[in-house]
C-alpha positions as CSV (number, residue, x, y, z in Angstrom):
1,M,94.2,122.6,122.1
2,A,90.7,123.8,121.3
3,L,88.0,121.4,120.0
4,P,84.7,122.6,119.3
5,D,81.8,121.4,121.0
6,R,80.3,119.6,118.2
7,A,83.6,117.7,118.0
8,I,83.6,116.9,121.9
9,Q,79.7,115.6,121.5
10,E,80.8,113.7,118.7
11,F,83.3,111.9,120.8
12,R,80.8,111.8,123.6
13,E,78.5,109.6,121.1
14,L,81.5,107.4,119.8
15,W,82.2,106.8,123.5
16,K,78.9,105.7,124.2
17,Q,78.4,103.4,121.3
18,T,82.1,101.8,121.8
19,Y,82.0,101.6,125.4
20,G,78.2,102.0,127.0
21,E,79.3,104.3,128.9
22,D,77.9,108.5,129.2
23,L,80.7,111.2,129.6
24,D,80.4,114.3,130.8
25,F,81.2,117.2,128.8
26,E,84.1,118.2,130.6
27,T,85.6,114.6,131.0
28,A,85.0,114.0,127.4
29,K,86.8,117.0,126.3
30,A,89.8,115.9,128.3
31,Q,89.9,112.5,126.9
32,A,89.6,113.6,123.1
33,E,92.2,116.3,123.6
34,A,94.4,113.3,125.2
35,L,93.8,111.2,122.3
36,L,94.7,113.9,119.9
37,V,98.0,114.6,121.7
38,V,98.8,111.0,121.8
39,T,97.5,110.6,118.0
40,R,99.8,113.5,116.9
41,F,102.9,112.1,118.8
42,A,102.5,108.7,117.0
43,Y,102.3,110.2,113.4
44,T,104.8,112.7,113.5
45,P,107.9,111.9,112.0
46,Q,110.8,111.4,114.8
47,P,114.4,112.5,114.2
48,Y,116.4,109.4,112.6
49,Q,119.7,109.1,113.8
50,K,121.7,106.3,112.0
51,Q,123.4,103.7,113.8
52,P,127.1,102.3,112.9
53,M,126.4,98.3,111.9
54,N,128.3,96.1,114.0
55,T,129.6,93.2,111.8
56,G,131.6,91.6,114.2
57,P,130.7,88.5,116.0
58,P,127.9,89.2,119.0
59,P,129.6,90.0,122.1
């Protein structure tokens, strides 16, 4: 996934403001791309399989 250089720079600035650390460009790029992967996974609807209801007593 290719992020524009400007997006990486914004990520670096936000990281600096939040954590007080400077990231080099390549590290920032890797971190930003990893964040996007996790975010996309979290917000992508997952298949739902309906489970049968157990109406009997607990085992």
